[in-house]
C-alpha positions in Angstrom: 0.0 0.0 0.0 1.1 3.5 -0.7 0.4 6.8 1.1 -2.9 8.2 0.0 -3.2 11.1 2.4 -6.7 9.8 3.3 -7.8 8.0 6.4 -10.6 7.9 8.8 -10.3 7.9 12.6 -12.5 6.0 15.0 -12.8 5.3 18.7 -12.5 1.8 20.2 -14.2 0.1 17.2 -12.2 -0.7 14.1 -12.6 1.5 11.1 -13.9 -0.8 8.4 -14.6 -0.3 4.7 -17.8 -1.5 2.9 -16.3 -5.1 2.7 -15.6 -5.2 6.4 -11.8 -4.7 6.0 -9.6 -2.4 7.9 -6.5 -1.3 6.0 -4.0 1.6 6.1 -0.5 2.1 4.7 2.4 2.6 7.1 2.8 6.1 5.7 -0.8 7.1 6.4 -0.6 5.5 9.9 2.4 7.6 10.6 0.7 10.8 9.5 -2.4 10.0 11.7 -0.1 9.4 14.7 1.8 12.6 14.1 -1.5 14.5 13.7 -2.6 13.1 17.1 0.7 14.0 18.8 0.5 17.6 17.5 -3.2 18.1 18.1 -4.4 15.6 20.7 -8.1 14.5 20.4 -7.8 11.2 22.2 -6.0 12.0 25.4 -5.6 8.8 27.4 -8.1 7.0 25.1 -7.6 4.5 22.3 -8.3 5.4 18.7 -8.2 3.5 15.5 -7.4 4.5 11.9 -8.2 3.0 8.5 -9.6 3.8 5.1 
C-alpha cells in the first residue's frame, strides 16, 4: 500500500470499509499518529485509523 493522504479515525471500534476490512498504509498511519501528537483529540483514550 502507498500513502494516500486519506484515512478515517475512530474510537474503540475498528474503522472498516464496505467489505468489512480495515487497512491503512504505514505512511498514512504515521501521518495519523503525528497529527494526534500535534493536536491531541484522544487523550488517554484508544483510537483506530483506517480507510
